[in-house]
Biopython code that builds the backbone (N, CA, C, O; Angstrom):
import numpy as np
from Bio.PDB.StructureBuilder import StructureBuilder

atoms = [
    (1, "TYR", "N", (118.558, 106.973, 94.753)),
    (1, "TYR", "CA", (119.494, 107.357, 93.712)),
    (1, "TYR", "C", (119.064, 106.799, 92.368)),
    (1, "TYR", "O", (118.456, 105.732, 92.290)),
    (2, "ASP", "N", (119.384, 107.527, 91.322)),
    (2, "ASP", "CA", (119.115, 107.052, 89.978)),
    (2, "ASP", "C", (119.822, 105.719, 89.785)),
    (2, "ASP", "O", (121.034, 105.637, 89.987)),
    (3, "PRO", "N", (119.095, 104.669, 89.398)),
    (3, "PRO", "CA", (119.691, 103.329, 89.343)),
    (3, "PRO", "C", (120.805, 103.176, 88.315)),
    (3, "PRO", "O", (121.679, 102.327, 88.487)),
    (4, "LEU", "N", (120.796, 103.966, 87.262)),
    (4, "LEU", "CA", (121.820, 103.818, 86.223)),
    (4, "LEU", "C", (123.036, 104.694, 86.453)),
    (4, "LEU", "O", (124.159, 104.275, 86.172)),
    (5, "ILE", "N", (122.838, 105.883, 86.950)),
    (5, "ILE", "CA", (123.945, 106.829, 87.073)),
    (5, "ILE", "C", (124.486, 106.887, 88.492)),
    (5, "ILE", "O", (125.678, 106.668, 88.708)),
    (6, "ASN", "N", (123.631, 107.180, 89.459)),
    (6, "ASN", "CA", (124.096, 107.420, 90.819)),
    (6, "ASN", "C", (124.249, 106.164, 91.662)),
    (6, "ASN", "O", (125.079, 106.143, 92.571)),
    (7, "ARG", "N", (123.488, 105.132, 91.394)),
    (7, "ARG", "CA", (123.527, 103.941, 92.250)),
    (7, "ARG", "C", (124.899, 103.277, 92.271)),
    (7, "ARG", "O", (125.346, 102.877, 93.346)),
    (8, "PRO", "N", (125.597, 103.135, 91.129)),
    (8, "PRO", "CA", (126.937, 102.538, 91.193)),
    (8, "PRO", "C", (127.913, 103.350, 92.055)),
    (8, "PRO", "O", (128.760, 102.783, 92.747)),
    (9, "ILE", "N", (127.787, 104.682, 92.006)),
    (9, "ILE", "CA", (128.638, 105.534, 92.837)),
    (9, "ILE", "C", (128.281, 105.333, 94.307)),
    (9, "ILE", "O", (129.164, 105.231, 95.158)),
    (10, "PHE", "N", (126.989, 105.276, 94.599)),
    (10, "PHE", "CA", (126.531, 105.041, 95.973)),
    (10, "PHE", "C", (127.072, 103.718, 96.498)),
    (10, "PHE", "O", (127.541, 103.643, 97.634)),
    (11, "ASP", "N", (127.008, 102.673, 95.673)),
    (11, "ASP", "CA", (127.455, 101.346, 96.108)),
    (11, "ASP", "C", (128.939, 101.316, 96.438)),
    (11, "ASP", "O", (129.361, 100.521, 97.278)),
    (12, "LYS", "N", (129.742, 102.163, 95.799)),
    (12, "LYS", "CA", (131.182, 102.208, 96.048)),
    (12, "LYS", "C", (131.586, 103.217, 97.120)),
    (12, "LYS", "O", (132.728, 103.205, 97.581)),
    (13, "SER", "N", (130.671, 104.081, 97.518)),
    (13, "SER", "CA", (131.034, 105.145, 98.459)),
    (13, "SER", "C", (131.158, 104.604, 99.883)),
    (13, "SER", "O", (130.577, 103.579, 100.239)),
    (14, "ALA", "N", (131.940, 105.337, 100.684)),
    (14, "ALA", "CA", (132.128, 104.977, 102.089)),
    (14, "ALA", "C", (131.144, 105.709, 102.999)),
    (14, "ALA", "O", (130.828, 105.238, 104.091)),
    (15, "PHE", "N", (130.662, 106.871, 102.535)),
    (15, "PHE", "CA", (129.739, 107.645, 103.360)),
    (15, "PHE", "C", (128.932, 108.591, 102.478)),
    (15, "PHE", "O", (129.267, 108.821, 101.316)),
    (16, "ALA", "N", (127.872, 109.130, 103.050)),
    (16, "ALA", "CA", (127.038, 110.118, 102.384)),
    (16, "ALA", "C", (126.868, 111.319, 103.303)),
    (16, "ALA", "O", (126.805, 111.182, 104.525)),
    (17, "ILE", "N", (126.795, 112.491, 102.697)),
    (17, "ILE", "CA", (126.517, 113.729, 103.424)),
    (17, "ILE", "C", (125.253, 114.318, 102.812)),
    (17, "ILE", "O", (125.166, 114.498, 101.598)),
    (18, "TYR", "N", (124.284, 114.613, 103.655)),
    (18, "TYR", "CA", (123.053, 115.239, 103.194)),
    (18, "TYR", "C", (122.924, 116.596, 103.865)),
    (18, "TYR", "O", (123.005, 116.697, 105.089)),
    (19, "LEU", "N", (122.725, 117.626, 103.078)),
    (19, "LEU", "CA", (122.533, 118.968, 103.605)),
    (19, "LEU", "C", (121.029, 119.220, 103.717)),
    (19, "LEU", "O", (120.294, 119.182, 102.729)),
    (20, "VAL", "N", (120.605, 119.472, 104.935)),
    (20, "VAL", "CA", (119.182, 119.597, 105.254)),
    (20, "VAL", "C", (118.940, 120.980, 105.843)),
    (20, "VAL", "O", (119.725, 121.460, 106.661)),
    (21, "VAL", "N", (117.854, 121.616, 105.426)),
    (21, "VAL", "CA", (117.477, 122.904, 105.991)),
    (21, "VAL", "C", (116.279, 122.722, 106.916)),
    (21, "VAL", "O", (115.353, 121.961, 106.634)),
    (22, "GLU", "N", (116.329, 123.436, 108.011)),
    (22, "GLU", "CA", (115.189, 123.534, 108.926)),
    (22, "GLU", "C", (114.528, 124.877, 108.624)),
    (22, "GLU", "O", (114.951, 125.916, 109.131)),
    (23, "LEU", "N", (113.492, 124.844, 107.797)),
    (23, "LEU", "CA", (112.870, 126.080, 107.318)),
    (23, "LEU", "C", (112.240, 126.904, 108.429)),
    (23, "LEU", "O", (112.178, 128.129, 108.323)),
    (24, "SER", "N", (111.772, 126.263, 109.489)),
    (24, "SER", "CA", (111.153, 127.044, 110.575)),
    (24, "SER", "C", (112.208, 127.891, 111.291)),
    (24, "SER", "O", (111.879, 128.954, 111.816)),
    (25, "ALA", "N", (113.443, 127.455, 111.322)),
    (25, "ALA", "CA", (114.505, 128.222, 111.979)),
    (25, "ALA", "C", (114.967, 129.389, 111.109)),
    (25, "ALA", "O", (115.052, 130.521, 111.584)),
    (26, "ILE", "N", (115.261, 129.125, 109.862)),
    (26, "ILE", "CA", (115.758, 130.177, 108.979)),
    (26, "ILE", "C", (114.626, 131.079, 108.496)),
    (26, "ILE", "O", (114.852, 132.247, 108.178)),
    (27, "GLY", "N", (113.408, 130.539, 108.441)),
    (27, "GLY", "CA", (112.261, 131.312, 107.985)),
    (27, "GLY", "C", (111.914, 132.478, 108.886)),
    (27, "GLY", "O", (111.381, 133.487, 108.424)),
    (28, "ALA", "N", (112.210, 132.348, 110.162)),
    (28, "ALA", "CA", (111.924, 133.437, 111.096)),
    (28, "ALA", "C", (112.689, 134.701, 110.724)),
    (28, "ALA", "O", (112.206, 135.814, 110.932)),
    (29, "MET", "N", (113.890, 134.520, 110.172)),
    (29, "MET", "CA", (114.707, 135.674, 109.808)),
    (29, "MET", "C", (114.488, 136.108, 108.360)),
    (29, "MET", "O", (114.402, 137.300, 108.066)),
    (30, "TYR", "N", (114.398, 135.122, 107.455)),
    (30, "TYR", "CA", (114.401, 135.465, 106.029)),
    (30, "TYR", "C", (113.042, 135.315, 105.342)),
    (30, "TYR", "O", (112.908, 135.651, 104.165)),
    (31, "ARG", "N", (112.059, 134.828, 106.045)),
    (31, "ARG", "CA", (110.694, 134.695, 105.545)),
    (31, "ARG", "C", (110.628, 134.016, 104.172)),
    (31, "ARG", "O", (111.100, 132.887, 104.037)),
    (32, "GLU", "N", (110.061, 134.665, 103.153)),
    (32, "GLU", "CA", (109.869, 134.019, 101.849)),
    (32, "GLU", "C", (111.190, 133.769, 101.110)),
    (32, "GLU", "O", (111.201, 133.046, 100.113)),
    (33, "ARG", "N", (112.282, 134.341, 101.569)),
    (33, "ARG", "CA", (113.595, 134.127, 100.939)),
    (33, "ARG", "C", (114.388, 133.011, 101.621)),
    (33, "ARG", "O", (115.534, 132.757, 101.249)),
    (34, "ALA", "N", (113.802, 132.350, 102.601)),
    (34, "ALA", "CA", (114.502, 131.344, 103.403)),
    (34, "ALA", "C", (115.079, 130.220, 102.546)),
    (34, "ALA", "O", (116.251, 129.874, 102.697)),
    (35, "LEU", "N", (114.288, 129.651, 101.661)),
    (35, "LEU", "CA", (114.774, 128.554, 100.826)),
    (35, "LEU", "C", (115.884, 129.028, 99.889)),
    (35, "LEU", "O", (116.856, 128.310, 99.653)),
    (36, "HIS", "N", (115.734, 130.218, 99.367)),
    (36, "HIS", "CA", (116.759, 130.790, 98.487)),
    (36, "HIS", "C", (118.105, 130.887, 99.225)),
    (36, "HIS", "O", (119.126, 130.429, 98.712)),
    (37, "TYR", "N", (118.107, 131.473, 100.405)),
    (37, "TYR", "CA", (119.350, 131.639, 101.157)),
    (37, "TYR", "C", (119.902, 130.304, 101.656)),
    (37, "TYR", "O", (121.117, 130.113, 101.699)),
    (38, "ALA", "N", (119.032, 129.397, 102.025)),
    (38, "ALA", "CA", (119.491, 128.075, 102.457)),
    (38, "ALA", "C", (120.167, 127.330, 101.299)),
    (38, "ALA", "O", (121.166, 126.637, 101.496)),
    (39, "THR", "N", (119.615, 127.480, 100.100)),
    (39, "THR", "CA", (120.212, 126.839, 98.928)),
    (39, "THR", "C", (121.580, 127.435, 98.617)),
    (39, "THR", "O", (122.519, 126.705, 98.296)),
    (40, "LEU", "N", (121.695, 128.749, 98.711)),
    (40, "LEU", "CA", (123.002, 129.390, 98.516)),
    (40, "LEU", "C", (124.010, 128.879, 99.545)),
    (40, "LEU", "O", (125.154, 128.571, 99.209)),
    (41, "GLU", "N", (123.577, 128.795, 100.782)),
    (41, "GLU", "CA", (124.468, 128.318, 101.848)),
    (41, "GLU", "C", (124.883, 126.868, 101.617)),
    (41, "GLU", "O", (126.028, 126.502, 101.881)),
    (42, "ALA", "N", (123.963, 126.045, 101.128)),
    (42, "ALA", "CA", (124.309, 124.657, 100.810)),
    (42, "ALA", "C", (125.390, 124.615, 99.733)),
    (42, "ALA", "O", (126.286, 123.773, 99.785)),
    (43, "GLY", "N", (125.310, 125.512, 98.767)),
    (43, "GLY", "CA", (126.354, 125.598, 97.743)),
    (43, "GLY", "C", (127.695, 125.993, 98.325)),
    (43, "GLY", "O", (128.727, 125.443, 97.938)),
    (44, "HIS", "N", (127.693, 126.941, 99.249)),
    (44, "HIS", "CA", (128.937, 127.354, 99.905)),
    (44, "HIS", "C", (129.546, 126.211, 100.715)),
    (44, "HIS", "O", (130.753, 125.975, 100.661)),
    (45, "ILE", "N", (128.712, 125.514, 101.453)),
    (45, "ILE", "CA", (129.173, 124.382, 102.261)),
    (45, "ILE", "C", (129.761, 123.304, 101.356)),
    (45, "ILE", "O", (130.817, 122.745, 101.651)),
    (46, "THR", "N", (129.075, 123.018, 100.255)),
    (46, "THR", "CA", (129.554, 122.005, 99.313)),
    (46, "THR", "C", (130.913, 122.393, 98.757)),
    (46, "THR", "O", (131.810, 121.554, 98.675)),
    (47, "GLN", "N", (131.076, 123.649, 98.374)),
    (47, "GLN", "CA", (132.358, 124.105, 97.829)),
    (47, "GLN", "C", (133.481, 123.948, 98.849)),
    (47, "GLN", "O", (134.567, 123.475, 98.510)),
    (48, "LEU", "N", (133.229, 124.336, 100.081)),
    (48, "LEU", "CA", (134.254, 124.200, 101.120)),
    (48, "LEU", "C", (134.617, 122.731, 101.362)),
    (48, "LEU", "O", (135.791, 122.394, 101.512)),
    (49, "LEU", "N", (133.610, 121.869, 101.399)),
    (49, "LEU", "CA", (133.882, 120.438, 101.582)),
    (49, "LEU", "C", (134.728, 119.899, 100.431)),
    (49, "LEU", "O", (135.687, 119.160, 100.655)),
    (50, "GLU", "N", (134.373, 120.267, 99.200)),
    (50, "GLU", "CA", (135.125, 119.772, 98.041)),
    (50, "GLU", "C", (136.544, 120.319, 98.005)),
    (50, "GLU", "O", (137.454, 119.639, 97.531)),
    (51, "MET", "N", (136.746, 121.529, 98.496)),
    (51, "MET", "CA", (138.085, 122.106, 98.509)),
    (51, "MET", "C", (138.988, 121.427, 99.537)),
    (51, "MET", "O", (140.182, 121.260, 99.292)),
    (52, "ARG", "N", (138.439, 121.039, 100.667)),
    (52, "ARG", "CA", (139.257, 120.490, 101.755)),
    (52, "ARG", "C", (139.343, 118.978, 101.774)),
    (52, "ARG", "O", (140.298, 118.434, 102.329)),
    (53, "ALA", "N", (138.392, 118.287, 101.195)),
    (53, "ALA", "CA", (138.365, 116.822, 101.244)),
    (53, "ALA", "C", (139.648, 116.185, 100.711)),
    (53, "ALA", "O", (140.148, 115.254, 101.343)),
    (54, "PRO", "N", (140.209, 116.633, 99.583)),
    (54, "PRO", "CA", (141.438, 116.000, 99.088)),
    (54, "PRO", "C", (142.609, 116.106, 100.060)),
    (54, "PRO", "O", (143.477, 115.233, 100.078)),
    (55, "ASP", "N", (142.642, 117.168, 100.870)),
    (55, "ASP", "CA", (143.695, 117.303, 101.886)),
    (55, "ASP", "C", (143.624, 116.178, 102.911)),
    (55, "ASP", "O", (144.617, 115.862, 103.567)),
    (56, "MET", "N", (142.453, 115.581, 103.043)),
    (56, "MET", "CA", (142.236, 114.482, 103.977)),
    (56, "MET", "C", (142.237, 113.128, 103.275)),
    (56, "MET", "O", (141.930, 112.104, 103.885)),
    (57, "GLY", "N", (142.588, 113.130, 101.983)),
    (57, "GLY", "CA", (142.615, 111.880, 101.226)),
    (57, "GLY", "C", (141.240, 111.390, 100.828)),
    (57, "GLY", "O", (141.051, 110.206, 100.549)),
    (58, "MET", "N", (140.275, 112.307, 100.803)),
    (58, "MET", "CA", (138.910, 111.921, 100.460)),
    (58, "MET", "C", (138.465, 112.591, 99.172)),
    (58, "MET", "O", (138.874, 113.710, 98.861)),
    (59, "GLY", "N", (137.625, 111.891, 98.431)),
    (59, "GLY", "CA", (136.970, 112.457, 97.265)),
    (59, "GLY", "C", (135.491, 112.562, 97.537)),
    (59, "GLY", "O", (134.921, 111.735, 98.250)),
    (60, "LEU", "N", (134.864, 113.582, 96.970)),
    (60, "LEU", "CA", (133.432, 113.785, 97.115)),
    (60, "LEU", "C", (132.794, 113.874, 95.740)),
    (60, "LEU", "O", (133.392, 114.387, 94.794)),
    (61, "CYS", "N", (131.590, 113.377, 95.642)),
    (61, "CYS", "CA", (130.827, 113.419, 94.401)),
    (61, "CYS", "C", (129.445, 113.976, 94.709)),
    (61, "CYS", "O", (128.683, 113.385, 95.475)),
    (62, "GLN", "N", (129.121, 115.139, 94.095)),
    (62, "GLN", "CA", (127.788, 115.700, 94.287)),
    (62, "GLN", "C", (126.776, 114.833, 93.551)),
    (62, "GLN", "O", (127.027, 114.371, 92.437)),
    (63, "ILE", "N", (125.650, 114.623, 94.179)),
    (63, "ILE", "CA", (124.619, 113.765, 93.603)),
    (63, "ILE", "C", (123.356, 114.584, 93.355)),
    (63, "ILE", "O", (122.813, 115.211, 94.264)),
    (64, "GLY", "N", (122.912, 114.562, 92.126)),
    (64, "GLY", "CA", (121.641, 115.187, 91.772)),
    (64, "GLY", "C", (120.589, 114.098, 91.642)),
    (64, "GLY", "O", (120.910, 112.910, 91.681)),
    (65, "GLY", "N", (119.382, 114.486, 91.494)),
    (65, "GLY", "CA", (118.309, 113.514, 91.286)),
    (65, "GLY", "C", (118.016, 112.643, 92.483)),
    (65, "GLY", "O", (117.636, 111.482, 92.329)),
    (66, "LEU", "N", (118.187, 113.186, 93.678)),
    (66, "LEU", "CA", (117.854, 112.417, 94.876)),
    (66, "LEU", "C", (116.343, 112.267, 94.991)),
    (66, "LEU", "O", (115.594, 113.204, 94.713)),
    (67, "GLU", "N", (115.911, 111.107, 95.393)),
    (67, "GLU", "CA", (114.492, 110.883, 95.695)),
    (67, "GLU", "C", (114.254, 111.415, 97.100)),
    (67, "GLU", "O", (114.336, 110.675, 98.080)),
    (68, "THR", "N", (113.959, 112.697, 97.185)),
    (68, "THR", "CA", (113.908, 113.342, 98.498)),
    (68, "THR", "C", (112.771, 112.842, 99.376)),
    (68, "THR", "O", (112.891, 112.876, 100.601)),
    (69, "SER", "N", (111.676, 112.380, 98.790)),
    (69, "SER", "CA", (110.595, 111.878, 99.647)),
    (69, "SER", "C", (111.038, 110.598, 100.359)),
    (69, "SER", "O", (110.785, 110.431, 101.551)),
    (70, "ASP", "N", (111.693, 109.705, 99.636)),
    (70, "ASP", "CA", (112.217, 108.485, 100.263)),
    (70, "ASP", "C", (113.289, 108.822, 101.291)),
    (70, "ASP", "O", (113.326, 108.245, 102.377)),
    (71, "LEU", "N", (114.159, 109.763, 100.937)),
    (71, "LEU", "CA", (115.250, 110.151, 101.825)),
    (71, "LEU", "C", (114.716, 110.835, 103.076)),
    (71, "LEU", "O", (115.214, 110.594, 104.176)),
    (72, "SER", "N", (113.719, 111.673, 102.920)),
    (72, "SER", "CA", (113.127, 112.351, 104.083)),
    (72, "SER", "C", (112.562, 111.343, 105.074)),
    (72, "SER", "O", (112.715, 111.501, 106.285)),
    (73, "ALA", "N", (111.914, 110.318, 104.561)),
    (73, "ALA", "CA", (111.378, 109.278, 105.443)),
    (73, "ALA", "C", (112.517, 108.510, 106.120)),
    (73, "ALA", "O", (112.457, 108.232, 107.318)),
    (74, "LEU", "N", (113.542, 108.174, 105.356)),
    (74, "LEU", "CA", (114.678, 107.438, 105.901)),
    (74, "LEU", "C", (115.404, 108.231, 106.989)),
    (74, "LEU", "O", (115.842, 107.663, 107.990)),
    (75, "LEU", "N", (115.528, 109.543, 106.788)),
    (75, "LEU", "CA", (116.192, 110.402, 107.768)),
    (75, "LEU", "C", (115.250, 110.891, 108.863)),
    (75, "LEU", "O", (115.669, 111.618, 109.764)),
    (76, "ASP", "N", (113.971, 110.492, 108.789)),
    (76, "ASP", "CA", (112.956, 110.878, 109.758)),
    (76, "ASP", "C", (112.851, 112.397, 109.889)),
    (76, "ASP", "O", (112.803, 112.937, 110.994)),
    (77, "LEU", "N", (112.818, 113.079, 108.730)),
    (77, "LEU", "CA", (112.727, 114.528, 108.729)),
    (77, "LEU", "C", (111.309, 114.984, 109.013)),
    (77, "LEU", "O", (110.341, 114.296, 108.688)),
    (78, "GLN", "N", (111.205, 116.140, 109.616)),
    (78, "GLN", "CA", (109.917, 116.758, 109.918)),
    (78, "GLN", "C", (109.440, 117.533, 108.682)),
    (78, "GLN", "O", (110.242, 117.806, 107.790)),
    (79, "PRO", "N", (108.165, 117.888, 108.614)),
    (79, "PRO", "CA", (107.658, 118.625, 107.449)),
    (79, "PRO", "C", (108.386, 119.945, 107.184)),
    (79, "PRO", "O", (108.433, 120.405, 106.043)),
    (80, "SER", "N", (108.949, 120.551, 108.220)),
    (80, "SER", "CA", (109.662, 121.824, 108.057)),
    (80, "SER", "C", (111.121, 121.635, 107.630)),
    (80, "SER", "O", (111.853, 122.614, 107.486)),
    (81, "GLN", "N", (111.543, 120.397, 107.429)),
    (81, "GLN", "CA", (112.925, 120.102, 107.034)),
    (81, "GLN", "C", (112.958, 119.571, 105.604)),
    (81, "GLN", "O", (112.147, 118.727, 105.223)),
    (82, "LEU", "N", (113.910, 120.080, 104.816)),
    (82, "LEU", "CA", (114.057, 119.656, 103.423)),
    (82, "LEU", "C", (115.495, 119.262, 103.136)),
    (82, "LEU", "O", (116.427, 119.912, 103.610)),
    (83, "VAL", "N", (115.678, 118.202, 102.365)),
    (83, "VAL", "CA", (117.005, 117.826, 101.877)),
    (83, "VAL", "C", (117.313, 118.756, 100.711)),
    (83, "VAL", "O", (116.566, 118.803, 99.734)),
    (84, "LEU", "N", (118.411, 119.496, 100.815)),
    (84, "LEU", "CA", (118.804, 120.418, 99.753)),
    (84, "LEU", "C", (119.792, 119.799, 98.775)),
    (84, "LEU", "O", (119.746, 120.071, 97.575)),
    (85, "HIS", "N", (120.684, 118.964, 99.297)),
    (85, "HIS", "CA", (121.752, 118.452, 98.445)),
    (85, "HIS", "C", (122.351, 117.214, 99.089)),
    (85, "HIS", "O", (122.211, 116.989, 100.291)),
    (86, "GLY", "N", (123.024, 116.411, 98.265)),
    (86, "GLY", "CA", (123.689, 115.215, 98.761)),
    (86, "GLY", "C", (125.048, 115.031, 98.109)),
    (86, "GLY", "O", (125.248, 115.362, 96.941)),
    (87, "LEU", "N", (125.962, 114.503, 98.879)),
    (87, "LEU", "CA", (127.292, 114.173, 98.389)),
    (87, "LEU", "C", (127.641, 112.771, 98.858)),
    (87, "LEU", "O", (127.263, 112.357, 99.954)),
    (88, "LEU", "N", (128.359, 112.055, 98.027)),
    (88, "LEU", "CA", (128.894, 110.754, 98.402)),
    (88, "LEU", "C", (130.397, 110.884, 98.492)),
    (88, "LEU", "O", (130.999, 111.676, 97.767)),
    (89, "GLY", "N", (131.009, 110.113, 99.374)),
    (89, "GLY", "CA", (132.445, 110.252, 99.556)),
    (89, "GLY", "C", (133.134, 108.952, 99.867)),
    (89, "GLY", "O", (132.516, 107.948, 100.221)),
    (90, "GLY", "N", (134.440, 109.009, 99.719)),
    (90, "GLY", "CA", (135.288, 107.877, 100.031)),
    (90, "GLY", "C", (136.735, 108.258, 99.836)),
    (90, "GLY", "O", (137.048, 109.401, 99.503)),
    (91, "ALA", "N", (137.612, 107.307, 100.041)),
    (91, "ALA", "CA", (139.043, 107.541, 99.892)),
    (91, "ALA", "C", (139.385, 107.767, 98.425)),
    (91, "ALA", "O", (138.786, 107.162, 97.536)),
    (92, "ILE", "N", (140.354, 108.644, 98.184)),
    (92, "ILE", "CA", (140.868, 108.845, 96.837)),
    (92, "ILE", "C", (141.788, 107.676, 96.526)),
    (92, "ILE", "O", (142.695, 107.366, 97.298)),
    (93, "LEU", "N", (141.552, 107.034, 95.400)),
    (93, "LEU", "CA", (142.351, 105.881, 95.012)),
    (93, "LEU", "C", (143.684, 106.314, 94.440)),
    (93, "LEU", "O", (143.743, 107.238, 93.629)),
    (94, "ALA", "N", (144.767, 105.651, 94.857)),
    (94, "ALA", "CA", (146.091, 105.920, 94.305)),
    (94, "ALA", "C", (146.143, 105.421, 92.867)),
    (94, "ALA", "O", (145.563, 104.387, 92.535)),
    (95, "THR", "N", (146.851, 106.175, 92.011)),
    (95, "THR", "CA", (146.901, 105.808, 90.601)),
    (95, "THR", "C", (148.195, 105.103, 90.205)),
    (95, "THR", "O", (148.284, 104.559, 89.105)),
    (96, "ASN", "N", (149.193, 105.104, 91.076)),
    (96, "ASN", "CA", (150.415, 104.353, 90.790)),
    (96, "ASN", "C", (151.051, 103.881, 92.092)),
    (96, "ASN", "O", (150.580, 104.216, 93.178)),
    (97, "GLU", "N", (152.112, 103.110, 91.979)),
    (97, "GLU", "CA", (152.714, 102.498, 93.169)),
    (97, "GLU", "C", (153.220, 103.530, 94.161)),
    (97, "GLU", "O", (153.067, 103.343, 95.368)),
    (98, "ALA", "N", (153.828, 104.632, 93.675)),
    (98, "ALA", "CA", (154.322, 105.674, 94.575)),
    (98, "ALA", "C", (153.164, 106.300, 95.345)),
    (98, "ALA", "O", (153.287, 106.593, 96.534)),
    (99, "ASP", "N", (152.047, 106.500, 94.662)),
    (99, "ASP", "CA", (150.882, 107.062, 95.329)),
    (99, "ASP", "C", (150.344, 106.106, 96.394)),
    (99, "ASP", "O", (149.832, 106.545, 97.424)),
    (100, "MET", "N", (150.460, 104.791, 96.144)),
    (100, "MET", "CA", (149.957, 103.821, 97.115)),
    (100, "MET", "C", (150.759, 103.880, 98.407)),
    (100, "MET", "O", (150.216, 103.631, 99.484)),
    (101, "LEU", "N", (152.050, 104.208, 98.312)),
    (101, "LEU", "CA", (152.871, 104.312, 99.507)),
    (101, "LEU", "C", (152.558, 105.583, 100.288)),
    (101, "LEU", "O", (152.540, 105.573, 101.519)),
    (102, "ASN", "N", (152.314, 106.672, 99.571)),
    (102, "ASN", "CA", (151.991, 107.942, 100.212)),
    (102, "ASN", "C", (151.019, 108.705, 99.324)),
    (102, "ASN", "O", (151.448, 109.522, 98.508)),
    (103, "PRO", "N", (149.730, 108.460, 99.462)),
    (103, "PRO", "CA", (148.751, 109.024, 98.538)),
    (103, "PRO", "C", (148.676, 110.541, 98.529)),
    (103, "PRO", "O", (148.176, 111.117, 97.563)),
    (104, "LEU", "N", (149.155, 111.203, 99.566)),
    (104, "LEU", "CA", (149.064, 112.658, 99.601)),
    (104, "LEU", "C", (150.329, 113.344, 99.088)),
    (104, "LEU", "O", (150.376, 114.573, 99.040)),
    (105, "SER", "N", (151.357, 112.579, 98.703)),
    (105, "SER", "CA", (152.607, 113.193, 98.266)),
    (105, "SER", "C", (152.642, 113.508, 96.783)),
    (105, "SER", "O", (153.423, 114.361, 96.360)),
    (106, "SER", "N", (151.836, 112.859, 95.993)),
    (106, "SER", "CA", (151.864, 113.030, 94.543)),
    (106, "SER", "C", (151.290, 114.372, 94.135)),
    (106, "SER", "O", (150.321, 114.849, 94.726)),
    (107, "THR", "N", (151.899, 114.986, 93.112)),
    (107, "THR", "CA", (151.339, 116.232, 92.587)),
    (107, "THR", "C", (149.988, 115.962, 91.951)),
    (107, "THR", "O", (149.148, 116.859, 91.874)),
    (108, "GLN", "N", (149.768, 114.734, 91.495)),
    (108, "GLN", "CA", (148.470, 114.401, 90.904)),
    (108, "GLN", "C", (147.366, 114.505, 91.941)),
    (108, "GLN", "O", (146.221, 114.791, 91.591)),
    (109, "ASN", "N", (147.683, 114.279, 93.201)),
    (109, "ASN", "CA", (146.684, 114.337, 94.252)),
    (109, "ASN", "C", (146.665, 115.673, 94.974)),
    (109, "ASN", "O", (145.996, 115.801, 95.999)),
    (110, "SER", "N", (147.388, 116.683, 94.466)),
    (110, "SER", "CA", (147.368, 117.977, 95.127)),
    (110, "SER", "C", (146.082, 118.711, 94.770)),
    (110, "SER", "O", (145.487, 118.474, 93.719)),
    (111, "THR", "N", (145.669, 119.595, 95.650)),
    (111, "THR", "CA", (144.418, 120.310, 95.411)),
    (111, "THR", "C", (144.564, 121.329, 94.285)),
    (111, "THR", "O", (143.554, 121.751, 93.722)),
    (112, "GLU", "N", (145.802, 121.746, 93.932)),
    (112, "GLU", "CA", (145.968, 122.689, 92.843)),
    (112, "GLU", "C", (145.655, 122.044, 91.498)),
    (112, "GLU", "O", (145.189, 122.726, 90.585)),
    (113, "ASP", "N", (145.900, 120.754, 91.357)),
    (113, "ASP", "CA", (145.765, 120.072, 90.078)),
    (113, "ASP", "C", (144.418, 119.393, 89.890)),
    (113, "ASP", "O", (144.103, 118.970, 88.778)),
    (114, "ARG", "N", (143.617, 119.277, 90.935)),
    (114, "ARG", "CA", (142.427, 118.452, 90.834)),
    (114, "ARG", "C", (141.296, 119.060, 91.664)),
    (114, "ARG", "O", (141.483, 119.466, 92.810)),
    (115, "ASP", "N", (140.143, 119.105, 91.056)),
    (115, "ASP", "CA", (138.963, 119.564, 91.790)),
    (115, "ASP", "C", (138.226, 118.404, 92.434)),
    (115, "ASP", "O", (137.606, 118.564, 93.485)),
    (116, "GLU", "N", (138.292, 117.237, 91.805)),
    (116, "GLU", "CA", (137.542, 116.099, 92.290)),
    (116, "GLU", "C", (138.442, 114.878, 92.367)),
    (116, "GLU", "O", (139.448, 114.800, 91.662)),
    (117, "GLY", "N", (138.092, 113.935, 93.211)),
    (117, "GLY", "CA", (138.820, 112.687, 93.308)),
    (117, "GLY", "C", (137.948, 111.537, 92.858)),
    (117, "GLY", "O", (136.724, 111.656, 92.804)),
    (118, "GLU", "N", (138.568, 110.445, 92.543)),
    (118, "GLU", "CA", (137.838, 109.233, 92.174)),
    (118, "GLU", "C", (137.550, 108.443, 93.427)),
    (118, "GLU", "O", (138.438, 108.262, 94.260)),
    (119, "LEU", "N", (136.324, 107.966, 93.582)),
    (119, "LEU", "CA", (135.962, 107.175, 94.754)),
    (119, "LEU", "C", (136.388, 105.741, 94.547)),
    (119, "LEU", "O", (136.176, 104.902, 95.421)),
]
sb = StructureBuilder()
sb.init_structure("model")
sb.init_model(0)
sb.init_chain("A")
sb.init_seg("    ")
for serial, (resi, resn, name, xyz) in enumerate(atoms, 1):
    if name == "N":
        sb.init_residue(resn, " ", resi, " ")
    sb.init_atom(name, np.array(xyz, "f"), 0.0, 1.0, " ", f" {name:<3s}", serial, name[0])
structure = sb.get_structure()
């Protein structure tokens, strides 16, 4: 992670999600368009995760600038596998005392009012 921007978020997060494509599997069907379609699908998956995470009291933060070579080694990925995207997540912090008692009851924490949560 970028030491100035992403590292502080990483240090506070409870978990990470990495979206990885197995190009040999998708390539059989889509050939030279495999990476294109896998990237689109990663975007769809990310959107669905971000839409539903607040319902579970979780916030997600998309992370750009991943050092994919280091990450690939850490995840023991094969040459046909690529990290497409990463998200960091954790509990949404309550902003007032009422929210601390029931963090999902506040209109501030409803999915209609907020796209992202604070980790």
